[in-house]
C-alpha positions as CSV (number, residue, x, y, z in Angstrom):
1,M,-15.2,-40.4,22.8
2,A,-15.9,-43.8,21.4
3,D,-13.0,-45.6,19.4
4,G,-12.9,-44.0,16.0
5,G,-16.0,-42.0,16.6
6,I,-18.2,-39.7,18.7
7,F,-20.7,-41.2,21.2
8,I,-24.0,-39.4,20.7
9,G,-26.2,-41.5,23.0
10,Q,-27.8,-44.8,23.6
11,G,-30.6,-46.2,21.3
12,G,-32.1,-49.6,20.8
13,G,-29.7,-51.1,23.4
14,T,-26.6,-50.1,21.4
15,P,-24.3,-46.9,21.5
16,Q,-25.0,-44.5,18.7
17,V,-21.6,-43.5,17.4
18,L,-20.7,-40.9,14.7
19,N,-17.9,-42.5,12.6
20,L,-15.2,-39.9,12.2
21,K,-14.2,-41.2,8.8
22,R,-17.9,-40.5,7.6
23,A,-18.3,-37.2,9.5
24,N,-17.5,-35.3,6.3
25,R,-20.5,-36.8,4.7
26,H,-22.4,-34.0,6.3
27,G,-25.5,-34.1,8.6
28,L,-28.8,-32.7,9.8
29,I,-29.9,-31.7,13.3
30,A,-33.6,-30.9,13.3
31,G,-36.5,-30.4,15.8
32,A,-38.9,-27.9,17.2
33,T,-37.9,-25.2,19.6
34,G,-37.0,-26.6,23.1
35,T,-36.6,-30.2,22.1
36,G,-32.8,-30.4,22.7
37,K,-31.0,-29.3,19.5
38,T,-28.6,-27.0,21.3
39,V,-27.6,-29.7,23.7
40,T,-27.0,-32.1,20.8
41,L,-25.0,-29.5,18.9
42,Q,-23.0,-28.8,22.1
43,G,-22.3,-32.5,22.7
44,L,-21.1,-32.9,19.0
45,A,-18.8,-29.9,19.1
46,E,-17.3,-31.3,22.4
47,G,-16.8,-34.7,20.7
48,F,-15.2,-33.3,17.5
49,S,-12.9,-31.0,19.6
50,N,-11.8,-33.9,21.8
51,A,-11.0,-35.9,18.6
52,G,-8.8,-33.0,17.3
53,V,-11.2,-31.8,14.8
54,P,-11.7,-27.9,14.8
55,V,-15.4,-26.7,14.7
56,F,-17.2,-23.6,13.6
57,V,-20.6,-22.8,15.0
58,A,-22.9,-19.8,15.0
59,D,-24.2,-18.9,18.5
60,V,-27.6,-17.5,17.7
61,K,-28.9,-17.4,21.3
62,G,-25.6,-16.9,23.3
63,D,-25.9,-20.4,24.9
64,L,-23.0,-22.0,23.2
65,S,-20.5,-19.7,24.7
66,G,-20.7,-22.1,27.7
67,L,-18.5,-24.5,25.7
68,A,-15.4,-22.5,27.0
69,M,-16.2,-23.5,30.7
70,A,-16.6,-26.8,32.4
71,G,-19.9,-27.7,33.8
72,S,-20.5,-27.6,37.5
73,P,-22.2,-29.8,40.2
74,L,-23.8,-26.6,41.4
75,A,-25.6,-26.2,38.1
76,K,-29.4,-26.5,37.8
77,A,-29.1,-29.3,35.3
78,H,-26.5,-31.3,37.3
79,D,-28.9,-33.9,38.6
80,A,-30.5,-34.4,35.2
81,F,-27.2,-34.7,33.4
82,T,-25.8,-37.3,35.9
83,T,-29.0,-39.3,35.8
84,R,-28.9,-39.3,31.9
85,A,-25.3,-40.4,32.0
86,R,-26.1,-43.4,34.2
87,E,-29.0,-44.3,32.0
88,I,-26.9,-44.5,28.8
89,G,-23.9,-46.2,30.5
90,L,-21.6,-43.2,30.3
91,A,-19.4,-44.3,33.2
92,D,-16.6,-41.8,32.6
93,Y,-18.9,-38.7,32.3
94,A,-17.2,-35.8,33.9
95,Y,-17.3,-31.9,33.4
96,A,-14.7,-30.4,31.2
97,D,-14.1,-27.3,29.2
98,T,-13.4,-27.0,25.4
99,P,-11.0,-24.7,23.8
100,V,-13.0,-21.9,22.3
101,Q,-12.2,-18.9,20.0
102,F,-14.9,-16.2,20.0
103,W,-15.6,-14.2,16.8
104,D,-18.1,-11.3,16.1
105,L,-18.8,-9.4,12.8
106,F,-19.3,-6.4,15.0
107,G,-16.1,-6.9,17.1
108,E,-18.0,-6.6,20.4
109,Q,-18.2,-10.2,21.7
110,G,-15.3,-11.7,20.0
111,H,-12.4,-11.1,17.6
112,P,-13.6,-9.1,14.5
113,I,-14.3,-11.0,11.4
114,R,-13.7,-9.1,8.1
115,T,-13.6,-9.9,4.5
116,T,-13.1,-7.5,1.5
117,I,-15.6,-6.6,-1.1
118,S,-13.4,-8.3,-3.8
119,E,-13.2,-11.5,-1.9
120,M,-16.9,-11.8,-1.4
121,G,-17.6,-11.2,-5.0
122,P,-20.7,-10.1,-6.9
123,V,-22.9,-13.2,-6.5
124,L,-23.0,-13.1,-2.8
125,L,-22.9,-9.4,-2.5
126,A,-26.0,-9.2,-4.8
127,R,-27.8,-11.6,-2.5
128,L,-26.7,-9.7,0.5
129,M,-28.2,-6.4,-0.9
130,G,-31.3,-8.1,-2.5
131,L,-30.5,-6.9,-5.9
132,N,-32.6,-7.9,-8.9
133,D,-31.1,-9.7,-12.1
134,T,-30.4,-6.3,-13.9
135,Q,-28.7,-4.7,-10.9
136,E,-26.7,-7.9,-10.3
137,G,-25.5,-7.8,-13.8
138,V,-24.3,-4.1,-13.4
139,L,-22.6,-5.2,-10.2
140,T,-20.8,-8.0,-12.0
141,I,-19.6,-5.6,-14.6
142,A,-18.2,-3.3,-12.0
143,F,-16.3,-6.2,-10.4
144,R,-15.0,-7.2,-13.8
145,F,-13.9,-3.7,-14.6
146,A,-12.1,-3.5,-11.2
147,D,-10.6,-7.0,-11.6
148,E,-9.2,-6.1,-15.0
149,Q,-7.7,-2.8,-13.8
150,G,-6.1,-4.4,-10.7
151,L,-8.2,-2.2,-8.4
152,L,-8.8,-3.8,-4.9
153,L,-12.3,-3.3,-3.6
154,L,-11.7,-3.7,0.1
155,D,-14.5,-1.8,1.8
156,L,-17.8,-0.1,1.0
157,A,-16.1,3.2,0.2
158,D,-14.2,1.3,-2.6
159,L,-17.3,0.0,-4.1
160,Q,-19.0,3.3,-4.0
161,A,-16.2,4.9,-5.8
162,M,-16.1,2.1,-8.3
163,L,-19.9,2.4,-9.0
164,A,-19.5,6.1,-9.4
165,H,-16.6,5.5,-11.9
166,C,-18.7,3.1,-13.8
167,A,-21.5,5.6,-14.1
168,E,-19.1,8.2,-15.4
169,N,-17.9,5.7,-18.0
170,A,-21.3,4.0,-18.7
171,Q,-21.0,4.6,-22.4
172,A,-17.5,2.9,-22.8
173,L,-18.5,0.1,-20.4
174,S,-21.7,-0.6,-22.2
175,A,-20.0,-1.0,-25.6
176,Q,-17.7,-3.7,-24.0
177,Y,-19.8,-5.4,-21.4
178,G,-23.4,-4.7,-22.0
179,N,-25.9,-2.0,-20.9
180,V,-24.8,0.0,-17.8
181,T,-27.3,2.6,-16.7
182,K,-27.0,5.3,-14.1
183,A,-30.5,4.3,-12.7
184,S,-29.2,0.7,-11.9
185,V,-26.1,2.1,-10.4
186,G,-28.0,4.4,-8.3
187,A,-30.2,1.6,-7.1
188,I,-27.1,-0.4,-6.0
189,Q,-25.7,2.6,-4.2
190,R,-29.0,3.1,-2.3
191,Q,-28.6,-0.6,-1.2
192,L,-25.1,0.0,-0.1
193,L,-26.3,2.8,2.2
194,Q,-28.9,0.5,3.8
195,L,-26.3,-2.3,4.2
196,E,-24.0,0.2,5.9
197,S,-26.8,1.3,8.3
198,Q,-27.1,-2.4,9.4
199,G,-23.4,-2.6,10.3
200,G,-22.1,-4.0,7.1
201,A,-19.3,-1.5,7.0
202,K,-17.6,-3.3,9.9
203,F,-17.7,-6.6,8.0
204,F,-15.8,-5.3,5.0
205,G,-12.2,-4.3,5.3
206,E,-8.9,-5.6,6.5
207,P,-7.2,-7.4,8.0
208,A,-9.4,-10.1,6.3
209,L,-10.0,-13.4,8.1
210,D,-7.3,-16.0,7.5
211,I,-9.0,-19.3,7.3
212,S,-6.1,-21.1,8.8
213,D,-6.9,-19.5,12.1
214,F,-10.1,-21.5,12.2
215,I,-8.2,-24.8,11.6
216,G,-6.0,-25.4,14.7
217,T,-5.6,-27.4,17.9
218,D,-4.6,-26.5,21.5
219,D,-1.6,-27.9,23.3
220,K,-3.5,-30.9,24.3
221,G,-4.4,-31.7,20.7
222,R,-8.0,-30.6,21.0
223,G,-9.6,-28.9,18.1
224,Y,-10.6,-25.2,18.6
225,V,-14.3,-24.5,18.6
226,N,-14.8,-21.2,16.8
227,V,-18.0,-19.6,18.2
228,L,-19.6,-16.8,16.2
229,A,-21.6,-14.4,18.4
230,A,-24.7,-14.3,16.2
231,D,-27.4,-13.0,18.6
232,R,-27.2,-9.3,17.4
233,L,-26.5,-10.6,13.8
234,M,-29.8,-12.4,13.7
235,S,-31.6,-9.0,13.5
236,S,-30.1,-8.9,9.9
237,P,-30.9,-12.4,8.7
238,R,-29.7,-11.8,5.1
239,L,-26.3,-10.6,6.5
240,Y,-26.2,-13.6,8.7
241,S,-26.9,-16.2,6.1
242,T,-24.8,-14.6,3.4
243,F,-21.8,-14.4,5.7
244,L,-22.0,-18.0,6.5
245,L,-22.3,-18.8,2.9
246,W,-19.3,-16.8,2.1
247,L,-17.4,-18.6,4.8
248,L,-18.4,-22.0,3.4
249,S,-17.3,-20.7,0.0
250,E,-14.0,-19.5,1.4
251,L,-13.4,-22.9,2.9
252,F,-14.2,-24.6,-0.4
253,E,-11.9,-22.2,-2.4
254,T,-9.0,-22.2,0.0
255,L,-8.6,-25.7,1.4
256,P,-6.7,-28.4,-0.7
257,E,-8.3,-31.7,-1.8
258,V,-7.7,-34.5,0.8
259,G,-10.2,-37.2,-0.4
260,D,-11.5,-39.3,2.5
261,P,-9.4,-38.4,5.6
262,D,-9.7,-40.5,8.9
263,K,-11.3,-37.4,10.4
264,P,-12.5,-34.1,9.0
265,K,-10.3,-31.1,8.9
266,L,-13.1,-28.9,10.0
267,V,-16.8,-29.3,11.0
268,F,-19.1,-26.5,10.1
269,F,-22.5,-26.2,11.9
270,F,-24.9,-24.0,10.0
271,D,-27.6,-23.0,12.6
272,E,-30.9,-21.5,11.5
273,A,-30.3,-23.0,8.1
274,H,-33.7,-22.0,6.7
275,L,-32.2,-18.4,6.4
276,L,-29.9,-19.7,3.8
277,F,-32.5,-21.0,1.5
278,E,-35.5,-18.6,2.0
279,D,-36.0,-16.5,-1.0
280,A,-32.8,-17.7,-2.6
281,P,-33.0,-17.9,-6.5
282,K,-32.6,-21.2,-8.2
283,A,-29.2,-20.3,-9.6
284,L,-27.8,-19.7,-6.1
285,L,-29.4,-22.8,-4.7
286,D,-27.7,-24.8,-7.4
287,K,-24.3,-23.3,-6.4
288,V,-25.0,-24.0,-2.7
289,E,-25.7,-27.6,-3.6
290,Q,-22.5,-27.8,-5.6
291,V,-20.4,-26.5,-2.9
292,V,-21.9,-28.8,-0.2
293,R,-21.4,-31.8,-2.6
294,L,-17.8,-31.0,-3.4
295,I,-16.5,-29.6,-0.1
296,R,-16.6,-33.1,1.4
297,S,-13.4,-33.8,-0.6
298,K,-11.7,-30.8,1.2
299,G,-12.3,-32.6,4.5
300,V,-15.1,-30.4,5.6
301,G,-18.3,-31.7,7.2
302,V,-21.3,-29.5,7.0
303,Y,-24.2,-29.9,9.5
304,F,-27.4,-27.9,9.1
305,V,-29.3,-27.2,12.1
306,T,-33.0,-26.2,11.7
307,Q,-36.4,-26.5,13.2
308,N,-38.1,-28.2,10.3
309,P,-36.3,-30.8,8.0
310,V,-38.2,-29.5,5.0
311,D,-36.4,-26.2,5.3
312,V,-33.5,-27.8,3.5
313,P,-34.0,-28.3,-0.3
314,E,-34.1,-31.9,-1.5
315,D,-30.9,-31.6,-3.6
316,V,-29.0,-30.6,-0.4
317,A,-30.9,-32.8,2.1
318,G,-30.0,-35.9,-0.1
319,Q,-26.3,-35.3,0.8
320,L,-26.8,-35.3,4.5
321,G,-25.8,-38.7,5.7
322,N,-25.8,-38.3,9.5
323,R,-29.2,-37.4,11.0
324,V,-30.5,-36.4,14.4
325,Q,-34.2,-35.7,14.4
326,H,-35.7,-34.3,17.6
327,A,-39.4,-34.0,18.2
328,L,-41.8,-32.2,15.8
329,R,-45.2,-31.0,16.4
330,A,-48.1,-31.8,14.0
331,F,-50.0,-28.5,14.4
332,T,-50.2,-27.5,10.8
333,P,-50.3,-29.1,7.3
334,R,-46.7,-27.9,6.9
335,D,-45.7,-29.8,10.2
336,Q,-47.5,-32.9,8.9
337,K,-45.6,-32.8,5.7
338,A,-42.4,-32.4,7.7
339,I,-43.1,-35.5,9.7
340,R,-43.8,-37.6,6.6
341,A,-40.6,-36.3,4.9
342,A,-38.5,-37.1,8.0
343,A,-39.9,-40.5,8.2
344,E,-39.2,-41.3,4.6
345,T,-35.5,-40.2,4.8
346,F,-34.5,-42.7,7.6
347,R,-33.4,-46.2,7.0
348,A,-36.4,-48.3,8.1
349,N,-36.4,-50.1,11.5
350,P,-39.1,-52.6,12.1
351,G,-39.1,-51.8,15.8
352,V,-39.6,-48.0,15.3
353,D,-42.7,-46.3,13.9
354,V,-40.9,-43.0,12.9
355,A,-43.9,-41.0,12.0
356,T,-45.4,-41.7,15.5
357,A,-42.2,-41.5,17.5
358,I,-41.2,-38.0,16.1
359,T,-44.3,-36.5,17.8
360,E,-43.8,-38.4,21.1
361,L,-40.1,-37.8,21.6
362,K,-39.2,-36.1,24.9
363,V,-36.7,-33.3,25.5
364,G,-33.3,-35.0,25.1
365,E,-34.4,-37.7,22.9
366,A,-34.0,-38.0,19.2
367,L,-34.3,-40.4,16.2
368,V,-30.8,-41.1,15.1
369,S,-29.3,-42.7,11.9
370,L,-25.6,-42.4,11.3
371,L,-23.3,-43.6,8.4
372,Q,-21.4,-46.8,9.2
373,A,-17.9,-47.5,8.2
374,D,-19.1,-49.0,4.8
375,G,-21.0,-45.8,4.1
376,A,-24.6,-47.3,4.6
377,P,-26.9,-45.6,7.2
378,T,-27.7,-47.4,10.3
379,P,-31.4,-48.3,10.9
380,V,-33.1,-45.4,12.7
381,E,-33.1,-45.7,16.5
382,R,-34.9,-43.8,19.3
383,T,-32.0,-42.5,21.3
384,L,-31.3,-40.8,24.6
385,I,-28.8,-38.1,23.8
386,R,-25.7,-37.8,26.0
387,P,-25.4,-34.8,28.3
388,P,-22.7,-32.1,27.5
389,S,-19.4,-31.8,29.7
390,S,-19.2,-28.1,29.3
391,R,-21.4,-25.4,30.8
392,L,-25.0,-25.3,29.6
393,G,-25.7,-21.6,29.3
394,P,-23.8,-18.4,28.5
395,L,-20.6,-17.0,29.9
396,S,-20.6,-13.8,31.9
397,P,-19.0,-10.7,30.1
398,A,-16.0,-11.0,32.3
399,E,-15.5,-14.7,31.5
400,R,-15.9,-14.1,27.7
401,A,-13.4,-11.2,27.9
402,A,-10.8,-13.5,29.7
403,V,-11.2,-16.1,26.9
404,I,-10.9,-13.5,24.1
405,Q,-7.7,-12.0,25.7
406,S,-6.0,-15.3,26.1
407,S,-7.0,-16.5,22.6
408,A,-4.2,-17.6,20.2
409,V,-5.3,-14.8,17.8
410,A,-5.7,-12.2,20.3
411,G,-4.5,-8.8,18.8
412,K,-4.4,-10.0,15.2
413,Y,-7.7,-8.7,13.9
414,E,-8.6,-6.0,16.5
415,A,-7.0,-3.1,14.7
416,A,-8.6,-2.2,11.3
417,V,-6.0,-1.5,8.5
418,N,-6.8,0.9,5.7
419,R,-4.4,0.5,2.9
420,E,-4.5,2.1,-0.6
421,S,-7.3,0.7,-2.7
422,A,-9.9,1.6,-5.4
423,H,-11.3,4.7,-3.7
424,E,-7.9,6.3,-3.2
425,M,-6.5,5.2,-6.6
426,L,-9.5,6.4,-8.6
427,A,-9.3,9.7,-6.8
428,E,-5.6,10.0,-7.7
429,R,-6.3,9.1,-11.3
430,A,-8.9,11.9,-11.5
431,G,-6.3,14.4,-10.2
432,E,-3.7,13.2,-12.8
433,A,-6.4,13.6,-15.5
434,V,-6.7,17.3,-14.4
435,V,-3.0,17.7,-14.6
436,A,-2.9,16.1,-18.0
437,D,-5.6,18.5,-19.2
438,D,-3.8,21.4,-18.0
439,A,-0.6,20.2,-19.9
440,A,-2.5,19.5,-23.1
441,P,-1.5,22.6,-25.0
442,A,2.1,21.9,-24.5
443,Q,1.7,18.3,-25.4
444,R,-0.1,19.2,-28.7
445,S,2.7,21.7,-29.7
446,G,5.5,19.5,-28.5
447,G,4.3,16.1,-29.8
448,A,4.2,14.7,-26.2
449,A,1.3,12.6,-27.0
450,G,3.5,9.9,-28.3
451,G,6.0,10.1,-25.4
452,G,6.6,7.7,-22.6
453,G,4.5,7.0,-19.4
454,W,0.7,6.6,-19.1
455,I,0.2,10.0,-20.8
456,G,2.0,8.7,-23.9
457,R,0.1,5.4,-23.9
458,V,-3.3,7.1,-24.1
459,G,-2.4,10.5,-25.6
460,K,-3.2,9.6,-29.2
461,K,-6.7,8.4,-28.3
462,L,-7.3,11.3,-26.2
463,V,-6.3,13.9,-28.8
464,M,-8.5,12.1,-31.3
465,A,-11.5,11.6,-28.9
466,V,-11.7,14.9,-26.9
467,A,-11.8,18.6,-27.8
468,G,-9.7,20.5,-25.4
469,A,-12.4,22.7,-23.8
470,F,-14.8,19.7,-23.4
471,L,-12.1,17.5,-22.0
472,A,-11.2,20.1,-19.3
473,S,-14.9,20.5,-18.3
474,K,-15.6,16.8,-17.8
475,A,-12.3,15.9,-16.3
476,R,-12.9,18.5,-13.7
477,D,-16.3,17.1,-13.0
478,I,-14.9,13.6,-12.4
479,G,-12.4,15.1,-9.9
480,D,-15.2,17.0,-8.1
481,Q,-17.5,14.0,-7.9
482,L,-14.8,11.5,-6.7
483,S,-13.5,13.9,-4.2
484,G,-17.0,14.5,-2.7
485,R,-17.6,18.0,-4.2
486,S,-20.6,19.0,-6.3
487,P,-19.9,19.2,-10.0
488,R,-19.6,22.8,-11.5
489,R,-22.5,24.0,-13.4
490,R,-22.3,24.1,-17.2
491,S,-23.8,26.7,-19.5
492,A,-25.5,24.6,-22.1
493,N,-26.8,21.1,-22.8
494,A,-24.6,20.7,-25.7
495,T,-21.6,21.3,-23.7
496,R,-22.7,18.7,-21.0
497,T,-23.4,16.1,-23.7
498,A,-20.2,16.5,-25.5
499,A,-18.2,16.7,-22.3
500,G,-19.9,13.5,-21.0
501,T,-18.8,11.6,-24.1
502,A,-15.2,13.0,-23.8
503,G,-15.1,12.3,-20.1
504,S,-16.3,8.8,-20.5
505,T,-13.6,8.1,-23.1
506,L,-10.9,9.8,-20.9
507,G,-11.8,7.8,-17.8
508,Y,-12.0,4.6,-19.6
509,E,-8.7,5.0,-21.4
510,I,-6.9,6.1,-18.2
511,G,-8.3,3.1,-16.5
512,K,-7.0,0.7,-19.3
513,A,-3.6,2.3,-19.1
514,F,-3.4,1.7,-15.3
515,A,-4.7,-1.9,-15.5
516,G,-1.2,-3.3,-15.6
517,E,-0.4,-7.0,-16.1
518,M,-3.0,-8.1,-13.7
519,G,-5.9,-7.2,-16.0
520,G,-8.0,-10.2,-16.7
521,R,-6.0,-12.6,-14.5
522,I,-8.3,-12.7,-11.5
523,G,-10.4,-15.9,-11.5
524,R,-13.5,-16.3,-9.4
525,G,-14.9,-19.5,-7.8
526,V,-18.3,-21.2,-7.7
527,L,-19.9,-18.4,-5.6
528,G,-18.0,-15.5,-7.3
529,S,-15.2,-15.1,-4.6
530,F,-11.6,-15.1,-5.3
531,S,-8.6,-16.2,-3.2
532,R,-6.8,-13.8,-1.1
533,N,-3.6,-15.1,-2.5
534,M,-4.6,-13.6,-5.9
535,A,-5.2,-10.2,-4.2
536,D,-1.7,-10.3,-2.6
537,N,-0.2,-11.0,-6.0
538,L,-1.4,-7.6,-7.3
539,S,1.1,-4.9,-8.2
540,P,3.2,-3.5,-5.4
541,R,1.5,-0.1,-6.0
542,S,-1.9,-1.7,-5.0
543,R,-0.5,-3.2,-1.9
544,K,1.1,0.0,-0.7
545,A,-0.2,1.2,2.8
546,R,-2.0,4.4,2.7
């Protein structure tokens, strides 16, 4: 590592050094397949780690797991690496490992990563499921209803129960929040089933990821490199991109303001960045741009890695101050557009014809422009990239398992926890509604509607809103549906209609009575997520283990 920075390579007769104080001004690594992006990314991850900066990177091909092991003189690339080190004047080049923590949404190649439905929020969940605007609106109402009632949505079962509850109370909810139709709820439920079939159920639950476990150093002061096993995840690109966007949002909402630190608190590499922006609505792109712009003050540097620089929208690309551009191929009009766009973004250098050089770069070469201490970009230089010190290539399953078992977070996330949440609480409420219905005659004769407890708080409204026979009918239907049984058949349409109105009122009023002091207090951030600290401050009842 160079003084105050990370040595990237040699270009124009001068070392190309990434200034750590400017590393949270974000960056871009671009280039066609096979031009050396992975080696550049690996070298940067090593450099940040050696500087005491933790790193997060998604390993989409499995190659980056080699960061955990030192390179070897017996490796196929040894001669090429040592030759390159001599060419760029890297006299102290030596093989070394990097402290790595492996993570995996599926829990197979690393520590499981989970979040809760409530923490992800409706905006990102709607993107994950590909909902239209109307369906997203209904989902937002469901989240608002759950937030106000202090109902934790931890996993997919909780969200399914909450949606069923909203469908049963559609009339009351529509009056307060806007139109809620059973058709929209049904469409969302079908998308949930598809998400579950893609492995989404493993992602939602507890224990949820504690961001502080990403931000740490080993006993030598080196930052941990958090490697997400993403090879299987890439078969569900929407899940991959939404997860990384959620993680970025979580960092933004969780970390404190630090201004301009001497070095970043964390560097986040977003590989296959085009997946984030493909088919994203303008509203979401605006929020992504806002997060990227503001997260700098949290000490987080975001580096997008993609094949084509035009994959990144202009509003986001304009904030990427540190740039490493590998070769592009001018095979299509889009490729030619990318070459022109890349050439225009670099600070001009009279000695480099950028548009020509981009197509002539060899493997391991790149056009580099980095921010200087005063914040101005350096003139672009054609640069030979330094070789990595860790292994180039994947670990064996046995090597990976050994790293996982010796990790600082080993055992913390492996066992799933299933505590009482919306699914259980709604089922319990439905059961209590049946008990209340059975006790209704005694309450009417004894004036119990004005008594204490939740029955007393809603009794007057129930007596006014519900006829006894109709109340009993619909209350039992709610209990049947939420417990998984088929509703009992009714003898007439009039009975079903009246009971539906009564049941909606019953369910809504019971929900309001149970909302407690947390109702309306949950605030959500830029991308709709809320802090786990808020969830932990819910009532003791909602924290009780099942």
